[in-house]
N, C-alpha and C positions, 0 to 999 in steps of 0.2 A: 806562499807568495805571492806579493803582488806584480803589477808589470813591467817589465822594462822600458819604461823610453830610453831611446837611443836619439843624441841630435848630433849628426858627421858633417862639419863644414871642410868643405872642398874647396881649394883656391889654385888654380890653372896657373901656367904662364899663359902673358897675354894674345901669343900667336899661337894657342891651343886650345881654345874656346869650345871649337865646334867639336873639337874632335872629343873632348870632353865629357861635352855634353851628350852627343852624339854616345857615348859610351854609357852613362850614368841613366837615360834613358833604357837601355836596353835591358837594365836592371829591373824595369819595375815590373811588368806582370810576371815577369818567372818568380820575385820575390815576397807580390804580390797573394802568391798561390801557396808558399808555404806552407807550413805546419806552424801555428803558434803565431804567422804575423796579422797583427790585428790594422794597422795600416804601415803603407811606407810611402812614403810624401818625399816629391822631389819640388825647392825652392829655386831661384836666381836670383839673384837681388837685382836690384832696379837700377841703383846707382853702377856698380861693378857686375857686369860681365863673369867676369873668369872665376863670383864666388858662388860656391851653389852650396844650400844646403841642404839635409836627411833630417825629415822631421819622421821617426818611426814607434810604434808602440811593438812592442812582442807577451805572447802572453809570460814566457819566463826566460832567462837568461842563457838556461839550458838550451832554448830552441835559437835563438839570438845565436846563441856559438856554433849552431848545425849552420844557422842560414851562413856563420862564417866562412864556415869550412865548404861550401858549396864551391859547383867546380863553373859554375859565371859568373862568381866573383875573381878571382881565378885568372879565368878572362880576359876581364877587367882589369884585373892589374897590369897584363903584359901588355893591350892593350894601348896603356896610357901612362908606361911607363914614362918618366923626364918628364911626362906632361904637368901634373901636378905639382905646384911649389908645393901649397901649405896644408896639411892632411890632422884633422883636429877629431876629436869623437872622444862623446859624452856617455857616457854611463849612468841614469837619474833613477829618481824613485821620484813618484807626483804624490808630494806630502798634503798639500789641501786642494 
């Protein structure tokens, strides 16, 4: 099976940018240490600071699913409840 690429877009409420950013940054080191994580890169839009994007690559969908069930993601969800306006996630496969 080929690796799994995840593109996650998080758009915060205008007054919650710093809170969400701080919580997203907490996810970096612990996720990068997880089995199957190839890269886990967080980006912030230059024109819209409320828009964050994770670009992730995982060895397999199964290992990514394990990541999605981890405690640190549940803690992030609780800490940012009501602060995120839009969240989209795309599971992708590199074809070229």
